[in-house]
Structure formats: structure tokens, C-alpha cells
MDTraj code that builds the backbone (N, CA, C; nanometers):
import mdtraj as md
import numpy as np

residues = "UNK UNK UNK UNK UNK UNK UNK UNK UNK UNK UNK UNK UNK UNK UNK UNK UNK UNK UNK UNK UNK UNK UNK UNK UNK UNK UNK UNK UNK UNK UNK UNK UNK UNK UNK UNK UNK UNK UNK UNK UNK UNK UNK UNK UNK UNK UNK UNK UNK UNK UNK UNK UNK UNK UNK UNK UNK UNK UNK UNK UNK UNK UNK UNK UNK UNK UNK UNK UNK UNK UNK UNK UNK UNK UNK UNK UNK UNK UNK UNK UNK UNK UNK UNK UNK UNK UNK UNK UNK UNK UNK".split()
xyz = np.array([
    [0.4544, -5.5150, -11.2799],
    [0.4981, -5.3768, -11.2121],
    [0.6427, -5.3729, -11.2444],
    [0.6521, -5.2364, -11.2902],
    [0.8253, -5.1542, -11.3027],
    [0.9142, -5.1838, -11.2260],
    [1.0042, -5.1654, -11.2967],
    [1.1516, -5.1865, -11.1907],
    [1.1855, -5.0910, -11.0820],
    [1.1063, -4.9581, -11.1362],
    [1.1189, -4.8240, -11.0549],
    [0.9815, -4.8519, -10.9360],
    [0.9109, -4.8680, -10.9981],
    [0.7626, -4.9389, -10.8903],
    [0.8086, -5.0319, -10.7925],
    [0.8871, -5.0918, -10.8158],
    [0.8891, -5.2260, -10.7201],
    [1.0381, -5.2261, -10.6398],
    [1.1807, -5.1510, -10.6778],
    [1.1823, -5.0504, -10.5641],
    [1.1636, -4.9138, -10.4774],
    [1.0956, -4.9059, -10.5595],
    [1.0130, -4.8120, -10.4301],
    [0.9450, -4.8685, -10.3674],
    [0.8591, -4.9803, -10.3268],
    [0.9002, -5.0570, -10.2447],
    [0.9135, -5.1004, -10.1652],
    [1.0001, -5.1235, -10.2262],
    [1.1800, -5.2014, -10.1818],
    [1.1636, -5.1742, -9.9678],
    [1.2438, -5.0568, -10.1203],
    [1.2702, -4.9220, -10.0364],
    [1.1427, -4.8959, -9.8614],
    [0.9860, -4.9124, -9.9131],
    [0.9910, -4.8139, -9.8521],
    [0.9086, -4.9067, -9.7137],
    [0.9014, -5.1131, -9.7745],
    [0.9142, -5.1895, -9.6556],
    [1.0521, -5.1730, -9.6151],
    [1.1553, -5.1844, -9.6718],
    [1.2822, -5.1596, -9.5839],
    [1.3029, -5.0553, -9.4648],
    [1.2087, -4.9228, -9.5107],
    [1.2456, -4.8156, -9.4052],
    [1.1503, -4.8392, -9.2908],
    [1.0267, -4.9027, -9.3576],
    [0.9559, -4.9046, -9.2359],
    [0.9975, -5.0596, -9.1251],
    [1.0284, -5.1517, -9.1582],
    [1.1165, -5.2847, -9.0975],
    [1.2439, -5.2248, -8.9643],
    [1.3667, -5.1190, -9.0931],
    [1.3808, -5.0337, -8.9861],
    [1.3574, -4.9750, -8.8514],
    [1.2326, -4.9032, -8.9075],
    [1.1507, -4.8375, -8.7347],
    [1.1210, -4.9115, -8.6415],
    [1.0818, -4.9957, -8.7069],
    [0.9856, -5.0870, -8.5788],
    [1.1233, -5.1620, -8.5485],
    [1.2144, -5.1639, -8.5549],
    [1.3342, -5.2662, -8.5224],
    [1.3443, -5.1407, -8.3731],
    [1.3841, -4.9979, -8.4546],
    [1.4398, -4.8914, -8.3949],
    [1.3459, -4.9246, -8.2784],
    [1.2123, -4.9066, -8.2819],
    [1.1754, -4.8765, -8.1575],
    [1.1798, -4.9652, -8.0759],
    [1.2159, -5.1169, -8.0917],
    [1.1710, -5.2330, -8.0083],
    [1.2661, -5.2144, -7.9447],
    [1.4217, -5.1542, -7.9976],
    [1.5567, -5.2656, -7.9320],
    [1.6147, -5.0887, -7.8839],
    [1.5279, -4.9418, -7.9037],
    [1.6081, -4.8204, -7.8776],
    [1.6494, -4.7964, -7.7225],
    [1.5252, -4.8919, -7.6401],
    [1.6035, -4.7704, -7.4917],
    [1.6525, -4.8965, -7.4411],
    [1.7039, -4.8132, -7.2494],
    [1.7833, -4.9689, -7.2408],
    [1.6740, -5.1114, -7.1775],
    [1.5656, -5.0037, -7.1338],
    [1.5063, -5.2237, -7.1222],
    [1.4412, -5.2049, -6.9720],
    [1.5396, -5.1143, -6.8893],
    [1.5567, -5.1504, -6.7555],
    [1.6488, -5.0574, -6.6315],
    [1.6837, -5.1112, -6.5533],
    [1.7941, -5.0438, -6.4356],
    [1.9289, -5.0547, -6.5222],
    [2.0123, -4.9568, -6.4416],
    [2.1803, -5.0103, -6.5170],
    [2.2398, -5.1545, -6.4344],
    [2.3084, -5.1224, -6.4584],
    [2.4147, -5.2375, -6.4289],
    [2.4488, -5.2122, -6.3066],
    [2.4516, -5.2724, -6.1725],
    [2.4814, -5.2360, -6.0922],
    [2.3870, -5.1222, -5.9736],
    [2.2469, -5.0943, -6.0409],
    [2.1402, -5.0584, -5.9598],
    [2.0387, -5.1023, -5.9694],
    [1.9559, -5.0998, -5.8593],
    [1.8665, -5.2058, -5.7829],
    [1.7661, -5.2468, -5.8475],
    [1.7644, -5.3922, -5.8746],
    [1.7133, -5.4740, -5.9615],
    [1.7857, -5.4454, -6.1228],
    [1.8939, -5.4110, -6.1447],
    [1.9560, -5.4730, -6.2644],
    [2.0219, -5.5255, -6.2573],
    [2.0848, -5.5963, -6.3280],
    [2.2075, -5.7178, -6.3715],
    [2.3326, -5.6815, -6.2351],
    [2.3905, -5.7776, -6.2555],
    [2.5112, -5.7601, -6.1286],
    [2.6185, -5.6726, -6.2026],
    [2.7463, -5.6495, -6.1586],
    [2.7999, -5.6011, -6.2441],
    [2.9115, -5.7593, -6.3205],
    [2.9965, -5.7339, -6.4262],
    [3.0838, -5.8935, -6.4590],
    [3.1416, -5.9824, -6.3120],
    [3.2287, -5.8735, -6.2390],
    [3.2854, -6.0097, -6.1459],
    [3.2074, -5.9473, -6.0435],
    [3.0381, -6.0073, -6.0679],
    [2.9081, -6.0213, -5.9436],
    [2.9678, -5.9326, -5.8288],
    [2.9656, -5.8227, -5.8323],
    [2.9058, -5.7082, -5.7648],
    [2.7896, -5.6002, -5.8092],
    [2.7895, -5.5329, -5.7328],
    [2.6583, -5.4442, -5.7730],
    [2.6837, -5.2465, -5.6647],
    [2.6980, -5.1728, -5.6549],
    [2.6865, -5.0377, -5.5941],
    [2.6086, -5.0852, -5.4183],
    [2.6757, -4.9678, -5.4050],
    [2.7144, -4.9752, -5.2254],
    [2.5353, -4.9971, -5.2127],
    [2.5782, -5.1014, -5.1087],
    [2.4712, -5.0689, -5.0236],
    [2.3492, -5.1883, -5.0612],
    [2.4026, -5.2722, -5.2101],
    [2.3095, -5.4071, -5.2496],
    [2.4327, -5.5146, -5.2952],
    [2.3514, -5.6306, -5.2570],
    [2.3947, -5.7799, -5.2917],
    [2.4019, -5.7871, -5.4252],
    [2.4096, -5.8986, -5.5327],
    [2.4271, -5.9825, -5.6606],
    [2.3561, -6.1785, -5.6097],
    [2.2603, -6.1466, -5.6113],
    [2.1726, -6.3296, -5.6104],
    [2.1231, -6.2952, -5.7233],
    [2.1802, -6.4481, -5.7814],
    [2.0745, -6.5284, -5.9085],
    [2.0743, -6.3529, -6.0392],
    [2.1897, -6.3113, -6.0096],
    [2.2660, -6.2384, -6.1141],
    [2.1960, -6.0606, -6.0965],
    [2.1576, -6.0761, -5.9527],
    [2.0784, -5.9113, -6.0529],
    [2.0900, -5.9043, -5.8827],
    [2.0938, -5.7207, -5.8812],
    [2.1475, -5.6869, -5.7879],
    [1.9725, -5.6168, -5.6703],
    [2.0528, -5.6654, -5.5525],
    [1.9039, -5.6514, -5.4792],
    [1.9717, -5.5830, -5.2787],
    [1.8491, -5.4976, -5.2792],
    [1.8956, -5.4953, -5.1198],
    [1.8994, -5.6061, -5.0272],
    [2.0204, -5.6126, -4.9148],
    [1.9817, -5.7416, -4.8454],
    [1.8609, -5.6565, -4.7351],
    [1.8179, -5.8065, -4.7111],
    [1.7128, -5.8354, -4.5939],
    [1.7272, -5.6946, -4.4889],
    [1.6635, -5.6862, -4.4174],
    [1.6898, -5.6278, -4.2874],
    [1.6861, -5.7220, -4.1925],
    [1.8568, -5.7208, -4.1218],
    [1.8601, -5.8266, -3.9946],
    [1.8561, -5.7670, -3.8763],
    [1.7722, -5.7816, -3.8136],
    [1.7716, -5.7928, -3.6490],
    [1.8813, -5.7858, -3.5217],
    [1.8970, -5.7051, -3.4139],
    [2.0256, -5.7545, -3.3581],
    [1.8991, -5.8807, -3.2492],
    [2.0295, -5.9462, -3.2115],
    [2.0337, -6.0948, -3.1151],
    [2.0390, -6.0187, -3.0148],
    [1.9531, -6.1015, -2.9080],
    [1.8256, -6.0954, -2.8001],
    [1.9370, -6.0835, -2.6449],
    [1.9249, -6.0932, -2.5667],
    [2.0306, -6.1052, -2.5209],
    [1.9783, -6.2738, -2.3984],
    [2.0787, -6.3389, -2.3353],
    [2.0645, -6.4581, -2.3171],
    [1.9374, -6.4618, -2.2221],
    [1.8740, -6.5543, -2.1428],
    [1.8412, -6.5373, -1.9751],
    [1.9345, -6.5452, -1.8589],
    [1.8502, -6.5143, -1.7985],
    [1.9010, -6.5737, -1.6055],
    [1.8979, -6.6792, -1.5580],
    [2.0430, -6.7284, -1.5159],
    [2.0271, -6.8454, -1.4579],
    [1.9121, -6.8769, -1.3705],
    [1.8410, -7.0221, -1.3809],
    [1.7858, -7.0508, -1.2589],
    [1.8096, -7.0658, -1.1138],
    [1.7561, -7.0216, -1.0485],
    [1.8084, -6.9763, -0.8942],
    [1.8409, -7.1481, -0.8401],
    [1.8803, -7.2028, -0.7798],
    [1.9516, -7.2764, -0.7023],
    [1.8693, -7.3424, -0.6462],
    [1.8698, -7.4916, -0.6202],
    [1.7744, -7.5357, -0.5381],
    [1.7990, -7.6100, -0.3623],
    [1.6967, -7.6464, -0.2955],
    [1.7356, -7.6338, -0.1452],
    [1.7674, -7.7732, -0.1333],
    [1.8343, -7.7904, -0.0119],
    [1.8594, -7.9040, 0.0947],
    [1.7352, -7.9954, 0.1209],
    [1.6872, -8.0790, 0.1029],
    [1.5925, -8.1964, 0.1622],
    [1.6101, -8.1945, 0.2721],
    [1.5617, -8.1483, 0.3940],
    [1.5173, -8.2480, 0.4978],
    [1.5527, -8.3730, 0.5641],
    [1.6034, -8.4276, 0.6717],
    [1.6322, -8.5458, 0.6930],
    [1.5304, -8.5756, 0.7010],
    [1.5630, -8.7386, 0.7378],
    [1.4114, -8.8654, 0.7744],
    [1.3113, -8.8412, 0.9312],
    [1.1756, -8.8555, 0.9430],
    [1.2286, -8.8907, 1.1106],
    [1.2798, -9.0157, 1.1640],
    [1.2500, -9.0356, 1.2645],
    [1.3335, -9.1789, 1.3258],
    [1.1642, -9.2532, 1.3743],
    [1.1747, -9.3771, 1.3309],
    [1.0934, -9.4850, 1.3522],
    [1.0769, -9.5124, 1.4876],
    [0.9695, -9.5361, 1.5161],
    [0.9504, -9.5414, 1.6526],
    [0.9841, -9.7507, 1.6623],
    [0.9761, -9.7871, 1.7879],
    [1.0501, -9.8842, 1.7946],
    [0.9912, -9.9664, 1.8286],
    [0.9556, -10.1212, 1.7536],
    [0.8849, -10.1690, 1.7758],
    [0.9011, -10.2751, 1.9033],
    [0.7409, -10.3071, 1.9173],
    [0.7928, -10.4212, 2.0555],
    [0.7637, -10.5497, 2.0001],
    [0.9123, -10.6248, 2.0962],
    [0.9191, -10.7952, 2.0928],
    [0.7615, -10.8927, 2.0827],
    [0.8017, -10.9430, 2.0348],
    [0.6534, -11.0360, 2.0898],
    [0.6554, -11.2106, 2.0809],
])
top = md.Topology()
chain = top.add_chain()
for i, resn in enumerate(residues, 1):
    res = top.add_residue(resn, chain, resSeq=i)
    for name in ("N", "CA", "C"):
        top.add_atom(name, md.element.get_by_symbol(name[0]), res)
traj = md.Trajectory(xyz[None], top)
């Protein structure tokens, strides 16, 4: 192969490789830093309304409000006195 043809093939291969790599790394590939499902900012924070868990910004789980306490039980009643026994007979 001549030196000119060899050089042309080399440039063609290099151009093809450059196009392939540009296609693979050209996009951001995901949400921006601080956005939901995106990486947390470098200081471990996210945009308003999101929290940083495992280096990913997520919406916190919704939490409910606490319930009210129950009413106290009723007071007990006083027991009645026992009955008197009968007098025994002497024997």
C-alpha cells in the first residue's frame, strides 16, 4: 500500500473513532445536579423540596400528622361491705 493510501485510511479510521466517541459522550446522560434523581451538589444539598440520599436528590416521603391521644379510663367503683355472719351455737 502506498504511503498516501495508508495515510488516508488512518485519517478515515481516526475520524470514525472520533464520531463514535462524540456520540457516546455528547449528552449529559441524566438529570442536572440538584434536580430530582440527579446527583447532589458538592456540599450535599439539592434544589428546594428535595433531599440528598446516597448522593442522589430525591423527594422526601410524605409523612402524616400524629394522631390524638385517647381518653382516660373511667374511675373504678368502691366495693360493698361484706355481710355479717350468724352467731354459732355452743355445743
